[in-house]
C-alpha positions as CSV (number, residue, x, y, z in Angstrom):
1,M,8.1,21.8,-2.7
2,R,8.1,21.8,-6.5
3,W,4.9,21.9,-8.3
4,T,4.8,19.8,-11.5
5,I,1.7,20.3,-13.7
6,K,0.9,17.2,-15.8
7,P,1.3,17.7,-19.5
8,K,-1.9,18.7,-21.3
9,P,-3.2,15.8,-23.4
10,S,-4.3,16.1,-27.0
11,K,-7.1,18.7,-27.4
12,D,-8.9,16.5,-29.9
13,K,-9.0,13.5,-27.5
14,V,-10.2,15.7,-24.6
15,Q,-13.0,17.3,-26.6
16,Q,-14.1,14.0,-28.1
17,L,-14.3,12.5,-24.6
18,A,-16.0,15.5,-23.1
19,Q,-18.7,15.4,-25.8
20,A,-19.2,11.6,-25.4
21,L,-19.6,11.9,-21.7
22,N,-21.3,15.3,-21.5
23,V,-18.7,16.7,-19.1
24,E,-16.5,19.8,-18.9
25,D,-13.2,19.7,-20.8
26,F,-11.1,19.8,-17.6
27,V,-13.0,16.7,-16.3
28,A,-12.3,14.9,-19.6
29,T,-8.6,16.1,-19.3
30,L,-8.4,14.3,-15.9
31,L,-9.7,11.1,-17.5
32,V,-7.3,11.2,-20.5
33,Q,-4.4,11.8,-18.1
34,R,-5.4,8.5,-16.5
35,G,-5.4,6.7,-19.9
36,I,-9.1,6.8,-20.4
37,E,-9.8,8.1,-23.9
38,T,-13.1,6.5,-25.0
39,F,-16.6,6.2,-23.8
40,E,-16.1,2.4,-23.4
41,E,-13.0,2.9,-21.2
42,A,-14.8,5.6,-19.2
43,K,-17.7,3.1,-18.7
44,H,-15.3,0.5,-17.3
45,F,-13.6,3.2,-15.1
46,F,-16.8,4.6,-13.6
47,R,-18.8,1.4,-13.5
48,P,-16.4,-1.5,-12.7
49,T,-17.9,-5.0,-12.9
50,L,-16.6,-8.3,-11.7
51,N,-16.8,-9.4,-15.4
52,D,-13.7,-7.2,-15.9
53,L,-11.6,-9.7,-14.0
54,H,-9.3,-11.8,-16.1
55,D,-9.5,-15.6,-16.4
56,P,-7.2,-16.9,-13.6
57,Y,-5.9,-19.7,-15.8
58,L,-4.2,-17.1,-18.0
59,M,-1.5,-17.0,-15.2
60,K,1.5,-19.2,-15.8
61,D,1.4,-22.4,-13.7
62,M,-2.2,-21.9,-12.5
63,E,-3.3,-25.3,-13.8
64,K,-0.4,-27.0,-12.0
65,A,-1.3,-25.2,-8.8
66,V,-5.0,-26.2,-8.9
67,E,-4.2,-29.8,-9.9
68,R,-1.7,-30.2,-7.0
69,I,-4.2,-28.7,-4.5
70,E,-7.1,-31.0,-5.8
71,N,-4.8,-34.0,-5.5
72,A,-3.9,-33.1,-2.0
73,I,-7.6,-32.9,-1.1
74,A,-8.3,-36.2,-2.9
75,N,-5.5,-37.9,-1.0
76,Q,-6.3,-36.3,2.4
77,E,-3.0,-34.5,2.6
78,N,-2.3,-31.8,5.2
79,I,-2.0,-28.4,3.6
80,L,-0.1,-25.5,5.2
81,V,-0.9,-21.9,4.1
82,F,2.2,-19.8,4.7
83,G,2.5,-16.0,4.4
84,D,4.4,-12.9,5.5
85,Y,3.5,-11.0,8.7
86,D,2.4,-7.8,7.1
87,V,-1.1,-6.8,5.9
88,D,-0.6,-8.3,2.4
89,G,0.7,-11.6,3.8
90,T,-1.8,-12.0,6.7
91,T,-4.8,-11.1,4.5
92,A,-3.6,-13.5,1.8
93,V,-3.2,-16.4,4.4
94,S,-6.6,-15.6,5.9
95,L,-8.2,-15.6,2.4
96,V,-6.8,-18.8,1.0
97,S,-7.0,-20.8,4.3
98,S,-10.6,-19.8,5.0
99,Y,-11.6,-20.6,1.4
100,L,-10.0,-24.1,1.6
101,K,-11.4,-24.7,5.0
102,S,-14.9,-24.0,3.7
103,Y,-14.8,-27.5,2.1
104,Y,-11.7,-29.3,3.3
105,P,-10.6,-29.6,7.0
106,N,-6.9,-30.5,6.8
107,V,-5.7,-26.9,6.4
108,A,-3.5,-24.9,8.9
109,T,-1.7,-21.6,8.7
110,Y,1.8,-20.4,9.4
111,I,3.1,-16.9,9.8
112,P,6.9,-16.6,10.5
113,D,8.0,-14.8,13.6
114,R,9.4,-11.4,12.5
115,Y,12.2,-11.5,15.1
116,D,13.1,-15.2,15.1
117,E,12.6,-16.1,11.5
118,G,12.6,-12.8,9.5
119,Y,10.8,-12.1,6.3
120,G,9.5,-14.8,3.9
121,I,9.8,-18.6,3.9
122,S,11.9,-19.9,6.8
123,F,13.7,-23.2,7.5
124,K,11.9,-23.2,10.8
125,G,8.5,-23.1,9.1
126,I,9.5,-26.0,6.8
127,D,10.7,-28.0,9.9
128,F,7.3,-27.2,11.5
129,A,5.6,-28.6,8.3
130,D,7.8,-31.7,8.4
131,D,7.2,-32.4,12.1
132,N,3.4,-32.1,11.6
133,E,3.1,-34.1,8.4
134,F,2.3,-31.3,6.0
135,S,3.1,-32.4,2.4
136,L,2.0,-29.2,0.6
137,I,2.9,-25.6,1.5
138,I,1.1,-22.7,-0.3
139,A,3.3,-19.7,0.2
140,L,1.7,-16.3,-0.3
141,D,3.3,-12.8,-0.7
142,C,6.7,-14.5,-0.5
143,G,8.9,-17.2,-1.9
144,I,9.9,-16.0,-5.3
145,K,13.6,-16.0,-4.3
146,S,13.4,-18.9,-1.8
147,I,15.4,-21.4,-4.0
148,D,17.3,-23.0,-1.0
149,H,14.2,-23.2,1.1
150,V,12.1,-24.9,-1.6
151,A,15.0,-27.4,-2.2
152,Y,15.2,-28.0,1.6
153,A,11.5,-28.8,1.6
154,K,11.8,-31.1,-1.4
155,E,14.3,-33.2,0.5
156,R,11.6,-33.7,3.1
157,N,8.9,-34.6,0.5
158,I,7.1,-31.3,1.0
159,D,5.8,-29.6,-2.2
160,F,5.5,-25.8,-2.6
161,I,3.1,-23.7,-4.5
162,I,4.4,-20.1,-4.6
163,C,2.0,-17.1,-5.0
164,D,4.1,-14.0,-5.1
165,H,4.1,-10.6,-6.7
166,H,7.7,-9.5,-6.1
167,R,10.4,-9.4,-8.8
168,P,11.9,-12.8,-9.5
169,G,15.7,-13.3,-9.5
170,A,17.7,-15.0,-12.3
171,F,16.3,-18.4,-11.3
172,L,13.0,-19.6,-10.0
173,P,12.6,-22.0,-7.1
174,E,11.8,-25.6,-8.1
175,A,8.2,-25.5,-6.8
176,I,5.3,-27.4,-8.2
177,A,3.9,-24.0,-9.4
178,V,5.1,-20.4,-9.2
179,L,2.3,-17.9,-9.6
180,D,3.8,-14.5,-10.2
181,P,2.7,-12.2,-13.1
182,K,6.2,-10.6,-12.9
183,R,7.8,-13.7,-14.3
184,D,9.3,-13.0,-17.7
185,D,7.5,-16.1,-19.1
186,C,4.1,-15.2,-17.7
187,N,1.7,-13.5,-20.1
188,Y,-1.0,-12.7,-17.6
189,P,-2.7,-9.4,-18.7
190,Y,-2.1,-7.5,-15.4
191,D,1.1,-7.7,-13.4
192,E,0.4,-5.3,-10.6
193,L,-1.6,-7.5,-8.2
194,C,-0.6,-7.6,-4.6
195,G,0.1,-11.0,-2.8
196,C,-3.4,-11.2,-1.6
197,G,-4.6,-10.5,-5.1
198,I,-2.6,-13.5,-6.4
199,G,-4.2,-15.5,-3.6
200,F,-7.6,-14.4,-4.8
201,K,-6.7,-15.5,-8.4
202,L,-5.8,-18.9,-7.0
203,I,-9.2,-19.3,-5.2
204,Q,-10.9,-18.0,-8.3
205,A,-9.3,-20.8,-10.3
206,L,-10.1,-23.4,-7.7
207,G,-13.7,-22.1,-7.6
208,K,-14.0,-22.3,-11.4
209,N,-12.8,-25.9,-11.2
210,R,-15.6,-26.5,-8.8
211,N,-18.3,-24.8,-10.8
212,Q,-18.4,-21.7,-8.6
213,T,-19.0,-18.3,-10.0
214,I,-17.3,-15.0,-9.1
215,D,-20.4,-14.2,-7.0
216,D,-19.5,-17.1,-4.7
217,L,-16.2,-15.4,-3.9
218,I,-17.3,-11.8,-3.3
219,L,-17.3,-12.3,0.5
220,Y,-13.4,-12.6,0.4
221,L,-13.0,-9.2,-1.3
222,D,-12.8,-7.2,2.0
223,L,-9.5,-8.9,2.6
224,V,-8.2,-8.2,-1.0
225,A,-9.2,-4.5,-0.7
226,A,-7.3,-4.1,2.6
227,A,-4.2,-5.6,1.0
228,I,-4.4,-3.5,-2.1
229,A,-4.7,-0.3,0.0
230,A,-2.0,-1.3,2.4
231,D,0.5,-2.5,-0.2
232,I,0.2,0.7,-2.2
233,V,0.0,-1.1,-5.6
234,P,-1.4,0.8,-8.6
235,M,-5.2,1.4,-8.4
236,T,-5.7,0.4,-12.0
237,G,-7.0,-2.6,-13.9
238,E,-7.9,-5.6,-11.7
239,N,-6.7,-3.9,-8.5
240,R,-9.3,-1.1,-9.1
241,V,-12.1,-3.7,-9.7
242,L,-11.1,-5.8,-6.6
243,A,-10.8,-2.7,-4.4
244,Y,-14.1,-1.2,-5.6
245,F,-16.1,-4.3,-4.8
246,G,-14.0,-5.0,-1.7
247,L,-14.9,-1.6,-0.2
248,Q,-18.6,-2.5,-0.8
249,V,-18.1,-5.7,1.2
250,I,-16.3,-3.7,4.0
251,N,-19.2,-1.3,4.2
252,A,-22.1,-3.7,3.7
253,E,-21.1,-7.2,5.1
254,P,-17.5,-7.2,6.3
255,R,-16.1,-10.3,8.1
256,P,-16.4,-10.0,11.9
257,G,-12.7,-9.3,12.3
258,I,-12.7,-6.3,10.0
259,K,-16.0,-5.1,11.4
260,A,-14.5,-5.3,14.9
261,L,-11.5,-3.1,13.9
262,F,-13.6,-0.1,12.9
263,H,-16.6,-0.9,15.1
264,Q,-14.4,0.3,18.0
265,L,-13.8,3.6,16.2
266,K,-17.5,4.3,15.8
267,K,-17.1,5.0,12.0
268,Q,-20.0,4.1,9.8
269,T,-18.6,4.1,6.3
270,L,-15.0,3.6,5.2
271,D,-13.3,4.7,2.0
272,I,-9.9,3.6,0.8
273,T,-8.1,6.3,2.9
274,D,-9.7,4.8,6.0
275,V,-8.6,1.4,5.0
276,V,-5.0,2.7,4.7
277,F,-5.0,4.7,7.9
278,I,-7.4,2.7,10.2
279,I,-7.6,-0.9,9.2
280,A,-4.1,-1.5,7.7
281,P,-2.0,-0.1,10.6
282,R,-3.9,-2.3,13.1
283,I,-3.5,-5.5,11.1
284,N,0.2,-4.6,10.8
285,A,0.6,-3.9,14.5
286,A,0.1,-7.6,15.4
287,G,3.2,-8.6,13.4
288,R,5.2,-5.6,14.4
289,I,4.7,-5.9,18.1
290,K,3.6,-9.4,18.9
291,H,3.1,-12.0,16.1
292,G,1.3,-12.0,12.7
293,N,-0.7,-15.0,13.9
294,H,-2.9,-12.6,15.9
295,A,-3.9,-10.8,12.7
296,V,-4.9,-14.1,11.0
297,E,-6.9,-15.2,14.1
298,L,-8.8,-11.9,13.9
299,L,-9.4,-12.1,10.1
300,T,-10.6,-15.7,10.2
301,E,-12.8,-15.5,13.3
302,F,-16.5,-15.7,12.6
303,N,-17.8,-15.0,16.1
304,F,-18.2,-11.3,16.4
305,E,-17.7,-11.2,20.2
306,Q,-14.5,-13.2,19.9
307,A,-13.4,-10.9,17.1
308,Q,-14.0,-7.9,19.3
309,Q,-11.7,-9.4,21.9
310,F,-9.0,-10.0,19.3
311,A,-9.5,-6.4,17.9
312,S,-9.1,-5.0,21.4
313,E,-5.8,-6.8,21.9
314,I,-4.6,-5.5,18.4
315,E,-5.6,-2.0,19.4
316,A,-3.3,-2.3,22.4
317,Y,-0.5,-3.4,20.1
318,N,-1.2,-0.5,17.8
319,T,-0.9,2.0,20.7
320,E,2.4,0.5,21.7
321,R,3.5,0.7,18.0
322,K,2.7,4.4,17.9
323,D,4.7,5.1,21.1
324,L,7.7,3.2,19.8
325,D,7.4,4.9,16.4
326,K,7.6,8.4,18.1
327,L,10.5,7.5,20.3
328,I,12.7,5.9,17.7
329,T,12.0,8.7,15.1
330,K,13.1,11.2,17.7
331,E,16.3,9.3,18.4
332,A,17.1,8.8,14.7
333,L,16.6,12.5,14.0
334,L,19.0,13.4,16.9
335,Q,21.5,10.9,15.4
336,I,21.4,12.6,12.0
337,E,21.9,16.0,13.6
338,K,24.8,14.8,15.8
339,N,26.6,13.1,12.9
340,K,26.1,16.2,10.7
341,E,24.7,14.1,7.9
342,K,22.3,16.7,6.6
343,E,24.1,17.2,3.3
344,R,24.1,13.5,2.2
345,F,22.1,12.0,-0.6
346,T,20.9,9.2,1.7
347,T,19.9,8.7,5.3
348,V,21.3,5.5,6.9
349,V,20.9,5.2,10.7
350,F,21.5,2.4,13.2
351,Q,20.8,1.7,16.8
352,E,21.0,-1.9,18.1
353,D,18.0,-1.7,20.4
354,W,15.5,-0.1,18.0
355,H,12.4,-2.3,17.6
356,K,12.5,-4.2,14.4
357,G,8.8,-4.0,14.0
358,V,8.6,-0.2,13.5
359,I,11.8,0.7,11.6
360,G,9.9,0.8,8.3
361,I,7.5,3.4,9.7
362,V,10.5,5.3,11.2
363,A,12.2,5.4,7.7
364,S,9.0,6.9,6.3
365,R,8.9,9.5,9.1
366,L,12.6,10.5,8.5
367,I,11.8,11.1,4.8
368,E,9.2,13.7,6.0
369,T,12.2,15.7,7.5
370,Y,15.1,14.7,5.2
371,Y,13.6,13.9,1.8
372,R,16.0,11.3,0.4
373,P,16.3,7.5,0.2
374,T,16.4,6.2,3.8
375,L,17.5,3.0,5.6
376,V,16.9,2.4,9.3
377,F,19.0,-0.5,10.8
378,T,18.7,-2.4,14.0
379,K,20.3,-5.5,15.5
380,S,18.6,-8.8,14.7
381,G,20.4,-11.8,16.2
382,D,24.0,-11.6,15.1
383,K,23.1,-9.5,12.0
384,Y,22.0,-6.0,11.1
385,A,18.5,-5.7,9.6
386,A,17.0,-2.7,7.9
387,S,13.9,-1.3,6.3
388,A,14.3,1.0,3.3
389,R,12.0,3.7,2.0
390,S,12.5,5.8,-1.1
391,V,11.4,9.1,-2.5
392,K,9.1,9.5,-5.5
393,G,10.7,8.5,-8.7
394,F,13.8,6.7,-7.3
395,D,14.1,2.9,-7.3
396,V,15.6,1.9,-4.0
397,Y,15.5,-1.8,-4.9
398,N,17.8,-1.2,-7.9
399,A,20.1,0.8,-5.6
400,L,20.3,-2.1,-3.1
401,E,20.9,-4.5,-6.0
402,A,24.0,-2.4,-6.9
403,C,25.3,-2.8,-3.4
404,S,24.4,-6.5,-3.0
405,E,28.0,-7.6,-2.5
406,H,27.7,-6.2,1.0
407,L,24.3,-7.7,1.8
408,E,23.3,-11.1,3.1
409,Q,19.8,-10.9,1.6
410,F,17.4,-8.2,0.4
411,G,14.0,-8.0,-1.3
412,G,11.1,-5.6,-2.0
413,H,9.8,-3.0,-4.4
414,M,10.8,0.3,-6.0
415,Y,9.8,2.3,-2.9
416,A,10.1,-0.1,0.0
417,A,12.6,-2.9,0.7
418,G,14.1,-5.0,3.5
419,M,17.7,-6.4,3.9
420,T,20.1,-8.0,6.3
421,L,23.9,-7.7,6.5
422,K,26.8,-8.7,8.7
423,E,27.9,-6.2,11.3
424,E,31.4,-5.9,9.7
425,N,29.9,-4.9,6.3
426,Y,27.8,-2.1,7.6
427,D,30.2,0.8,7.1
428,N,31.2,-0.4,3.6
429,F,27.6,-0.8,2.7
430,K,26.7,2.6,3.9
431,K,29.4,4.2,1.8
432,A,28.5,2.1,-1.3
433,F,24.8,3.0,-0.9
434,E,25.5,6.7,-0.6
435,K,27.8,6.5,-3.7
436,V,25.2,4.6,-5.8
437,V,22.4,7.1,-4.9
438,Q,24.6,10.1,-5.5
439,E,25.6,8.8,-8.9
440,T,22.1,7.8,-10.1
441,I,19.5,10.1,-8.5
442,H,18.3,13.2,-10.3
443,P,18.7,16.3,-8.0
444,D,15.0,17.2,-8.6
445,L,14.0,13.9,-6.9
446,L,15.4,15.2,-3.6
447,I,12.8,18.0,-3.6
448,R,9.3,16.9,-2.6
449,E,7.0,17.1,-5.5
450,I,3.3,17.9,-5.8
451,T,1.9,16.6,-9.1
452,V,-0.9,18.9,-10.3
453,D,-3.6,17.5,-12.6
454,S,-5.1,20.8,-13.8
455,E,-5.4,24.5,-13.3
456,I,-9.0,25.6,-12.6
457,D,-10.9,28.6,-11.3
458,F,-13.0,28.5,-8.2
459,V,-16.2,29.0,-10.3
460,N,-15.6,25.4,-11.6
461,I,-15.9,24.0,-8.1
462,T,-19.5,22.8,-7.9
463,R,-21.5,20.0,-6.3
464,K,-21.7,18.3,-9.7
465,L,-17.9,18.3,-10.0
466,S,-17.6,16.9,-6.5
467,R,-20.0,14.1,-7.4
468,I,-18.0,13.3,-10.5
469,L,-14.7,13.2,-8.6
470,K,-16.2,10.8,-6.0
471,Q,-16.8,8.4,-8.9
472,F,-13.0,8.4,-9.6
473,E,-12.7,6.5,-6.3
474,P,-11.1,4.3,-5.1
475,F,-7.9,6.4,-5.3
476,G,-4.4,5.1,-5.2
477,P,-1.1,5.0,-7.3
478,Q,-1.8,5.9,-10.9
479,N,-5.3,7.1,-10.0
480,M,-4.5,9.6,-7.2
481,T,-7.0,12.1,-5.9
482,P,-7.1,15.0,-8.4
483,V,-5.0,18.0,-7.4
484,F,-5.9,21.4,-8.7
485,L,-4.0,24.7,-9.0
486,T,-5.7,28.1,-8.7
487,K,-4.0,31.5,-8.9
488,N,-5.1,35.0,-7.8
489,V,-6.4,33.7,-4.5
490,K,-7.0,35.8,-1.4
491,D,-8.1,35.0,2.1
492,T,-11.2,36.9,3.2
493,G,-9.6,37.8,6.6
494,Y,-10.6,34.8,8.6
495,G,-7.3,32.9,8.3
496,K,-5.9,31.4,11.5
497,P,-3.6,28.7,12.6
498,M,-5.0,25.5,14.1
499,G,-3.9,22.6,16.2
500,Q,-1.9,22.1,19.4
501,D,1.2,23.8,18.1
502,D,-0.5,25.9,15.4
503,E,0.8,23.4,12.8
504,H,-2.3,23.5,10.7
505,L,-4.0,26.4,8.8
506,R,-7.6,27.3,8.2
507,L,-8.7,29.9,5.6
508,F,-11.8,31.2,3.9
509,V,-10.7,32.0,0.3
510,K,-12.0,33.7,-2.8
511,Q,-10.7,34.2,-6.3
512,N,-11.7,37.4,-8.0
513,N,-15.5,37.6,-7.6
514,S,-16.2,33.9,-6.8
515,E,-18.1,32.8,-3.7
516,G,-15.9,32.1,-0.7
517,I,-14.9,28.6,0.2
518,A,-13.4,27.1,3.3
519,A,-9.9,25.7,3.1
520,I,-7.8,23.7,5.5
521,G,-4.1,23.0,5.2
522,F,-2.7,20.3,7.4
523,G,0.9,21.0,8.3
524,L,0.7,24.4,6.6
525,G,0.5,26.6,9.8
526,N,3.9,28.2,8.9
527,K,2.4,29.5,5.7
528,L,-0.1,31.8,7.4
529,D,2.0,35.0,6.7
530,L,1.7,34.3,2.9
531,T,-2.1,34.8,3.2
532,T,-2.5,37.8,5.5
533,H,-3.2,41.5,4.6
534,Q,-5.0,40.7,1.4
535,K,-1.9,39.2,-0.2
536,Q,-2.6,37.4,-3.5
537,F,-1.3,33.8,-3.6
538,Q,-1.7,30.6,-5.6
539,T,-2.5,27.3,-4.0
540,V,-2.7,23.6,-4.9
541,Y,-5.4,21.5,-3.3
542,C,-7.9,18.6,-3.4
543,I,-11.7,19.1,-3.2
544,D,-13.3,17.6,-0.2
545,E,-16.8,17.3,1.3
546,N,-17.1,18.5,4.9
547,E,-20.0,17.3,7.1
548,W,-21.1,19.4,10.0
549,N,-24.3,19.1,12.0
550,G,-25.8,17.0,9.2
551,K,-25.0,19.6,6.5
552,I,-22.5,18.8,3.7
553,S,-20.4,21.6,2.2
554,L,-17.4,21.7,-0.1
555,Q,-14.0,22.6,1.2
556,L,-10.4,22.7,-0.1
557,R,-7.7,20.5,1.4
558,L,-4.7,22.6,0.8
559,K,-1.4,20.9,-0.1
560,D,0.8,24.0,-0.6
561,I,0.7,27.8,-1.0
562,K,3.0,30.2,-2.8
563,I,3.0,33.9,-3.4
564,D,1.7,34.8,-6.9
565,S,4.7,35.6,-9.1
């Protein structure tokens, strides 16, 4: 791993902020590094309010979208709420459909089948709308490139409102309204909302039109927080506000479906990490293993006993997902070894019987071993389908765009994408993708990086600091958990490996004459030798609270260890 220490901000800015907030300089440094330079900005950061949310009508086409929905209601039209099968899509569909159903009955939902229809708007979904007399489709978390699909629907007198957050292509679909802050002609002040976030702006606009206040919409924020956490969008601006209040809803009055998911796990309070690792994988498991409809059923169910039944079924899907994930990862690693592809700039693997629902997770797993842009292909009908994952700092979407002549379709983000191609194009695409990555990636990006916020001494680690850092939450991209570097560290002699295969490490460390502090390093069991026999080392870590027998103590969550140079 390479350790990269963030550049030190202006000393004057740091000191001015430290004085204004009455905090240590290194705390003010953390804030300035996050773009917070004044007392007023710090106030918004530490004390978000729902008043910080932007007017939804600042989004291009919002008035058109609201007018079309209100006309549909006035004319008793049937409305179909359509969305992708992942967490962002299913939460968005659950949010918009449940809001509309709160005052209008002619609303139904549609999630495409991952295996039969694939990602995004499908012709089959439009045919379903046509057969069942739906004249308006609200598409969430998809549709920004669905030019042919929207035209197909138009021929059948079905209108589209598209709510998406992916990058548009050269042309937009001819929908009644296209809500996407990433449109070049959209001047909305924040363009990093997830699909469910766009859905929330739509119901915020509808609510405003009906004289509702933001307080009337708070109950939907548990869904928005789940989507923000799962979709790994920046934890800044509106996302931070929505996630902050969404977590409050999750912990105080979550909808029965979300409560049922963590009720089974006997966990009392959830933070954003729990949402990422407990709630999101289970919601995702429905679409990966069975059908995304199961997630929507769970998230829109208001009877807790029924929600528990749905959650139990989803738990079974999640168990199956984990088993498949392990098996396919093992097979993919063997394939890389067998084909002697260790020295490549990319990982591209294929096996026709791999489960399409877990290839994205497998791609992420492979990056843990071979840190480079990774594509995992499987057979989907008569085509090959893949999920792509990237390394920090490299835009895999741009790389796919450079190889698009070999692809049938593709879409996604900088770090995650999906695509399909014809079988006969696989080898040429694989060569082209390797060539593009080799020519465009900086060699440093192929070494896993730990970004360090600040170097501090152990004497700085206090309960007060821990309380301040907790107020930095919720964490996420562009507001990650602070990582600190400390040098001249020694273990007090209690260091030992942990875990079934000794893969983890537990230490009790000191620096010079500081008090000792417990430290745990997940996946660092192989670093034990660097800490024995009073060797002096340096380490990068996060500060955690550990609760044991009702007592709370501070501990370090180690990220890496190196011998002092």
